[in-house]
N, C-alpha and C positions, 0 to 999 in steps of 0.2 A: 528188135535192135539193140544192140549194146549202148549206154549212154555213159558219158563220164563228164566231169565238171572242170572248166577253167581252174577254180580253185576252190579250197574249202568254203568261203564265205558264199559262194553260189551255190553250192551243193548244201549249205544249213538252208540257204533262201529256199531252195526249191523241195527240199524234204521236208518243210515245216509248214503246215497250212496255217499257223499261227503267225509266222512270220510273212507268208506271203499276203496273209490279210493285213496285215500293217502297211506292207508296201503297195499292194494292187487293190486294198479292198476286197469287199465279200465276194462281189461278181467277178473281179479281175484273179483271183487267188482259186476259185472255183475253175475257171478255163484254164488257168495254168496247170491246176492238179490233172484235167482231162487231155489237154494237151501233151503232158509230159508221161502219162498212162498210153496215150496212143501213138507215141513214140516209141515206147519200151513195148508194146502189142506190134508194130510194125515189124514185117521180115527185112524190106528195105525200105530206103526213103521214097522210093516209088509209091506205096502205100498210103502216104501223107498227101499226095496230090489231089485224092478224092473225099478227105475229110473236111469238118467243119474247120475253121481255124485258118483260112488261106494259107498256104506254104507257099512261100516264092523266095526267088534269089534276088539277092541284093546287089548294087552296082555301087562304082565311085570308089569310096575309101572303105566299103564292106564288100568288094568284090570276093567272091568266096565263100562268103555268107549266106545265110537263109535266114527268114523271118518267119515267126508262125503268129499271126493275130492271136489276142487275146483280148483285152476288155480296155475300154477307154483311151485309146492308142498306144497303149503297151503291146510290144511284142517279146517273144522268146526267140532268142538269137542264137542259132547253133552253128557249128560248121562239120565237115565230114572229119572225123577224127584222123583219118591218113591223108587227108587232103581229096582234091579230086581225081577221077582219072583220067589219065591223058588222052583218051580216046571221047570222041565227042560224036554225037548224032547230028546231023542238021545244026550244028553251032551249040547245040544245048550239050550241058551235062547229062552224063547217065546217070539217072537218079539211081536207077534199078540196082545199081553195083554198090551202092554206098551201104553199109550194114552198121555201121558203128558212127554216133555224131558225138561231138563235144558242145556241151552248154555253154556258152561264153557268157549270157547275160540277161536279164527282163530288164528293158528299157522303153522309151518314148522317146525315139530319134526324132521325130518330126519338131 
């Protein structure tokens, strides 16, 4: 899957193990690196459903975004680069059509 970043700051954070460790601790950095690697290896977003780090759609003011669990309450927040397809199956977004995501942030929004 193609991955882009919302800005250079987020890209630097996600591409530097040292920066990730400062922000998330050792365990969080390790999981963030693993989840980003999983995203890169996935053909579509659907592939992320069965991997560790529960990937789930968000609602409310984060509608249209997805969270991938990391450690200690931190989440990797992504959104489809080209938005969601208009077609839905049984009211759910069609994850198998998403081939590119944008990393928005790593945060603990709880």
